[in-house]
N, C-alpha and C positions, 0 to 999 in steps of 0.2 A: 711517464714511461709505461706504467701499467695500462694506460689508455691505448698506447700504440700496440702493445702486445695483445690486448683484447680485440682490437680492430683486425690485426693480422690473423688471429685465431678465427674470428668471424668469417673473414674472406676464405680462409683455408677450409672451414666447414661448409660454406656455401659452395665452394669449388668441388669439394669431395661429393656433396649431394647432387650437384648438377652434372658432374663429369667434366667440367671445364671451368675456367676462371670467370667470375662474374664481372666482366670488363665494363658493362654498361652501369652497373651499380657503383663500381669503383669510380668511373668517370663522373657520374652524377654527384657523388659525395665530394670528390676533389673539386668540381666546379663550384659547389657551394662554399667549400673552404676558401678557395681563391677569391670568390666574390666577397665573402666576409672579410678576408684579409685586406683586399683593396679598399673596401668601404671604411674599414677601421683606420687605415693609414692616410686616406684622403683628407679627412677632417671636416667634411661638409655635414650639415645637419641632414636628418633623414628626408625631410621634404625637399630640400635643394638637391640632394643626391638622387632622389627619384625623378625630379624634373630633368636633371642632366641625363639620366639613363633613358628617359622617354624621348628626349631630344636627339639622342644618338640613334635610337632604334627606329623612331618614326619614319625617317626618309626611306629606310629599307622596306618597311611595311607598306608604305604608300606606293613605292615602285613595284613591289610584288602585286599589290591589288590592281594597279592600273595596267601593267604590262603582262603579267604572268598568270593571273587568276583565270581559271577556266570558265568562270561565270561572271556576268556583269553585275555591278552593284545593284542594278534594278531588278535582278532575278530573285532577290531575297524578300521574304514576307516581313510584315511588321513584327510578328512574334520572334522571328530570327534576329532582327535588329535589337529587340528588347533583350533577348537572351545574350547577345553579344555585349550589350552595355552592362548587364548584370555580371557577366563573367569578367569584364574589366574591373568592376568594383571588387569582386571576389579576389582578384589578383592584386589590386592596388592597396587594399587594406593591410594585408600581411607584410608587404615589402618594407614600409617604414618601421614596423615592429622588428623585422629581421635585422634591419640596419642598426637599430638601437641596441639590440642584443649583441650584435657583432662588435659594436664599440665597447660594450661592457666586458665581454669575455669571449674570445674565440673558442674557448673550451665548450661553451654551450652550443656552438654551431659546428663543431668538429665531427669527426667520424663517430664518436661515442653516442651522438644523438640519433644515429641511424639503426639502433638495435630494434628488432621487431618486438 
């Protein structure tokens, strides 16, 4: 209960300082909460869960790259391809860790972890 009150106080203070409600911050925190809740209730291991997520997202990414991207895949340099691969690793490593923490306790990934 105290956790919820602290979160509401934080959003009130952010809104008072900004002059409007921080809707993007709220939406980001809520999306992580729902992601953690879904991962906790599905019951898959973190590696299988990440494989399913990648399988769901990949077709949309490929469709975008083929049909809607403003540049061709041949327009990128080797350095840009290497940076893209490194960014994939930088994203893929924390995801299984986040999934395991979400299985352990949703409190660890709830609003309270977004304090500056």
